[in-house]
C-alpha positions as CSV (number, residue, x, y, z in Angstrom):
1,M,-34.0,-0.3,-13.0
2,T,-35.9,0.3,-10.0
3,T,-34.8,3.0,-7.4
4,R,-34.4,0.4,-4.8
5,R,-32.2,-1.9,-6.9
6,L,-29.9,1.0,-7.8
7,Q,-29.6,2.1,-4.2
8,A,-28.7,-1.4,-3.1
9,L,-26.3,-1.5,-5.9
10,G,-25.0,2.0,-4.9
11,D,-24.4,0.7,-1.2
12,L,-22.6,-2.6,-2.3
13,A,-20.3,-0.7,-4.6
14,Q,-19.6,1.9,-1.6
15,L,-18.6,-1.1,0.7
16,V,-16.5,-2.5,-1.9
17,H,-14.9,0.7,-2.4
18,D,-14.3,1.2,1.4
19,H,-12.7,-2.1,1.6
20,E,-10.4,-1.4,-1.1
21,L,-9.6,1.9,0.2
22,A,-8.6,0.3,3.6
23,R,-6.6,-2.4,1.8
24,T,-4.6,0.1,-0.1
25,A,-4.0,2.1,3.0
26,R,-2.8,-1.0,4.6
27,M,-0.3,-1.9,1.7
28,A,1.1,1.7,1.7
29,R,1.8,1.4,5.6
30,A,3.5,-1.9,5.0
31,R,5.7,-0.4,2.0
32,D,6.4,2.4,4.1
33,A,7.6,0.2,7.1
34,T,9.9,-1.6,4.6
35,T,11.4,1.7,3.4
36,D,12.0,2.7,7.1
37,Q,13.7,-0.6,7.6
38,I,15.9,-0.2,4.7
39,A,16.7,3.5,5.8
40,R,17.8,2.2,9.3
41,L,20.0,-0.4,7.8
42,S,21.7,2.2,5.6
43,A,22.3,4.7,8.7
44,P,25.9,5.7,9.2
45,R,27.4,4.4,12.3
46,P,30.6,5.6,14.1
47,A,33.6,3.8,13.5
48,P,34.7,1.8,16.7
49,D,37.9,2.5,18.3
50,D,38.4,-1.1,19.8
51,P,39.9,-3.6,17.1
52,A,37.5,-6.5,18.4
53,M,34.6,-4.1,17.7
54,L,35.9,-3.6,14.2
55,Q,35.3,-7.3,13.5
56,V,31.8,-7.1,14.9
57,R,31.3,-4.0,12.8
58,Q,32.6,-5.7,9.7
59,A,30.4,-8.5,10.3
60,H,27.3,-6.3,10.8
61,L,28.1,-4.5,7.6
62,A,28.0,-7.8,5.9
63,W,24.7,-8.9,7.5
64,A,23.0,-5.6,6.7
65,S,23.9,-5.7,3.1
66,G,22.4,-8.8,2.7
67,Q,19.3,-7.6,4.6
68,R,18.9,-4.4,2.3
69,M,18.9,-6.8,-0.8
70,R,16.4,-8.8,0.8
71,L,14.3,-5.9,1.8
72,N,14.7,-4.3,-1.7
73,Q,13.0,-7.4,-3.1
74,I,10.2,-7.2,-0.6
75,L,10.0,-3.4,-1.4
76,A,9.6,-4.1,-5.1
77,R,7.0,-6.6,-4.7
78,Q,5.2,-4.4,-2.3
79,T,5.3,-1.5,-4.7
80,A,4.0,-3.5,-7.8
81,D,1.2,-5.0,-5.3
82,L,0.3,-1.4,-4.3
83,I,0.2,-0.2,-7.8
84,E,-2.5,-2.9,-8.7
85,Q,-4.4,-2.2,-5.5
86,R,-4.6,1.3,-6.7
87,R,-6.0,0.6,-9.8
88,R,-8.6,-1.7,-8.1
89,T,-9.4,1.1,-5.7
90,A,-9.8,3.6,-8.7
91,R,-12.0,1.3,-10.4
92,S,-14.4,0.7,-7.3
93,L,-14.5,4.4,-7.2
94,G,-15.7,4.6,-10.7
95,R,-18.4,2.4,-10.1
96,V,-19.6,4.2,-7.1
97,E,-19.5,7.5,-9.1
98,A,-21.4,5.8,-12.1
99,L,-24.0,4.3,-9.9
100,S,-24.4,7.7,-8.2
101,R,-24.9,9.4,-11.6
102,L,-27.6,6.8,-12.7
103,R,-29.4,7.3,-9.3
104,E,-29.3,11.2,-9.9
105,T,-30.8,10.6,-13.3
106,Q,-33.3,8.3,-12.2
107,R,-34.5,10.9,-9.5
108,K,-34.4,13.8,-12.0
109,R,-36.9,11.7,-14.3
110,G,-39.1,10.3,-11.7
């Protein structure tokens, strides 16, 4: 394989790897945001003194429980997607490193 061809493949592999890295970071930020939302919903609130506010508080707790269940499902999907994305990112890094080794070997020979 020619030097120019290996260089072009290496450049392409690096572009793909950069794209995969950016996608991994974006997915991790989305998962972290979901985790923060769950934490905010789970944060303790002071008990109200007013009986009318107690009913509002109970309604809010019921709503928050449903939201936590929905967010936990989203979090599970985001975590699974992130694990798969990390695998793709690692594979793209392997390609970059393999092409780099091939170029280095060819440089030493030639």
